[in-house]
C-alpha positions in Angstrom: 0.0 0.0 0.0 1.2 3.5 -0.9 2.2 5.8 1.9 0.0 8.9 2.2 1.6 12.1 0.9 3.1 14.2 3.7 3.1 18.0 3.3 6.2 19.6 4.7 4.6 23.0 4.6 0.8 23.5 5.1 -1.5 24.5 2.2 -2.8 28.0 1.7 -6.4 28.9 0.6 -5.5 31.8 -1.7 -2.2 33.3 -2.7 1.1 32.5 -4.3 3.5 29.6 -3.7 7.1 30.0 -4.9 8.8 26.6 -5.2 12.2 25.3 -6.4 14.2 28.1 -4.8 17.8 27.1 -4.1 17.9 26.7 -0.2 20.9 29.0 0.1 19.0 31.8 -1.7 15.7 31.7 0.3 16.4 35.0 2.2 17.6 36.7 -1.0 14.2 36.0 -2.6 12.5 37.3 0.6 14.5 40.5 0.3 14.0 41.0 -3.5 10.2 40.6 -3.1 10.1 42.8 0.1 8.4 40.0 2.0 9.9 41.3 5.3 7.5 44.3 5.0 4.3 42.2 4.4 1.5 41.9 6.9 0.1 38.8 5.1 0.7 35.3 6.5 3.9 34.0 5.0 5.1 30.4 5.5 8.5 29.3 4.3 10.6 26.1 4.5 14.1 25.5 3.6 16.5 22.6 3.2 13.6 20.5 1.9 14.3 17.4 -0.2 14.4 18.1 -4.0 15.4 15.7 -6.8 16.3 18.6 -9.0 18.2 20.9 -6.6 19.2 18.5 -3.8 18.0 21.0 -1.1 15.3 23.5 -1.9 13.2 26.2 -0.3 9.6 27.1 -0.7 7.6 30.3 0.2 3.8 30.5 0.5 2.3 34.0 0.7 -1.3 34.1 1.7 -3.6 36.5 -0.1 -0.9 38.0 -2.4 -0.4 37.8 -6.1 2.6 39.4 -7.8 3.1 41.2 -11.1 5.3 39.3 -13.6 7.9 42.1 -13.3 8.2 41.5 -9.5 8.4 37.7 -9.9 10.9 37.8 -12.7 13.4 39.7 -10.5 13.8 36.6 -8.4 15.2 34.8 -11.4 18.5 36.4 -10.6 18.9 34.2 -7.5 16.3 31.4 -8.2 16.4 30.8 -12.0 14.4 27.5 -11.7 11.7 28.8 -9.4 8.1 27.8 -10.2 5.1 29.8 -9.1 1.7 28.3 -8.3 -1.2 30.7 -8.1 -3.7 29.3 -5.5 -7.5 30.0 -5.3 -9.6 27.9 -2.9 -6.7 25.6 -2.1 -6.4 24.7 -5.8 -3.5 25.6 -8.2 -5.3 27.6 -10.9 -2.1 28.7 -12.7 1.6 27.7 -12.9 4.3 30.2 -13.9 8.0 29.9 -14.6 10.3 32.8 -13.7 12.3 34.3 -16.5 15.3 36.6 -16.2 14.1 40.0 -17.5 16.0 42.1 -20.1 16.8 44.9 -17.6 17.3 45.0 -13.9 16.6 48.2 -11.9 17.3 48.9 -8.3 17.9 45.4 -6.9 21.5 44.6 -7.5 24.8 46.5 -6.8 27.4 47.3 -9.4 30.6 45.3 -9.0 32.7 48.4 -9.9 33.6 50.3 -6.7 34.1 53.5 -8.8 30.7 53.3 -10.4 28.5 56.4 -9.6 25.8 54.1 -8.2 28.1 53.1 -5.4 28.8 56.6 -4.0 25.9 58.8 -5.3 22.2 58.2 -4.7 21.6 56.9 -8.2 19.4 53.8 -8.8 21.3 50.9 -10.3 20.3 49.9 -13.8 21.6 46.9 -15.7 21.1 45.3 -19.2 21.1 41.5 -18.9 23.8 40.2 -21.2 23.4 36.6 -20.2 20.3 34.9 -18.8 21.8 31.4 -18.4 24.7 32.2 -16.2 23.3 35.6 -15.2 25.6 38.5 -16.2 24.5 42.1 -15.9 26.1 45.1 -17.7 25.9 48.4 -15.8 24.1 51.1 -17.6 26.4 53.8 -16.2 30.0 52.3 -16.2 29.4 49.3 -18.5 31.2 46.8 -16.1 29.8 43.3 -16.1 28.5 41.9 -12.8 28.3 38.1 -13.0 26.4 35.5 -10.8 29.4 35.1 -8.4 29.7 38.8 -7.7 25.9 39.5 -7.6 24.9 41.5 -4.5 21.3 42.1 -3.8 20.6 45.6 -2.3 
């Protein structure tokens, strides 16, 4: 007889579930989406078993749906993330994150001499590689790669 399926994190009635986040990047996703400033119920789990990632994290945000722009920003740190839109405990839509063409105001330029690092100028990058994320600064044209990526 088959074992009953055990949920590691409880279900939500309405909202968004972000799954397949690399465990080490859970708090970066929380920061990018500004979840630390939400009043809605948020449940997250980390270091959960994943065949694809080894260890993964999941976030469930009750009563909140995100614009595609907001969600695509997490692709910088969770390129394989999957979104499930929940209504009445049922998945009504599944989305896959996609690295956007431009990134504004969420990453720091790697160049210490860049104007964005010493003036109050919002960072802007053109995405030059979506696979192994690489960002080209709009101001100084330096490339910030995945290893040097700092979320602000």
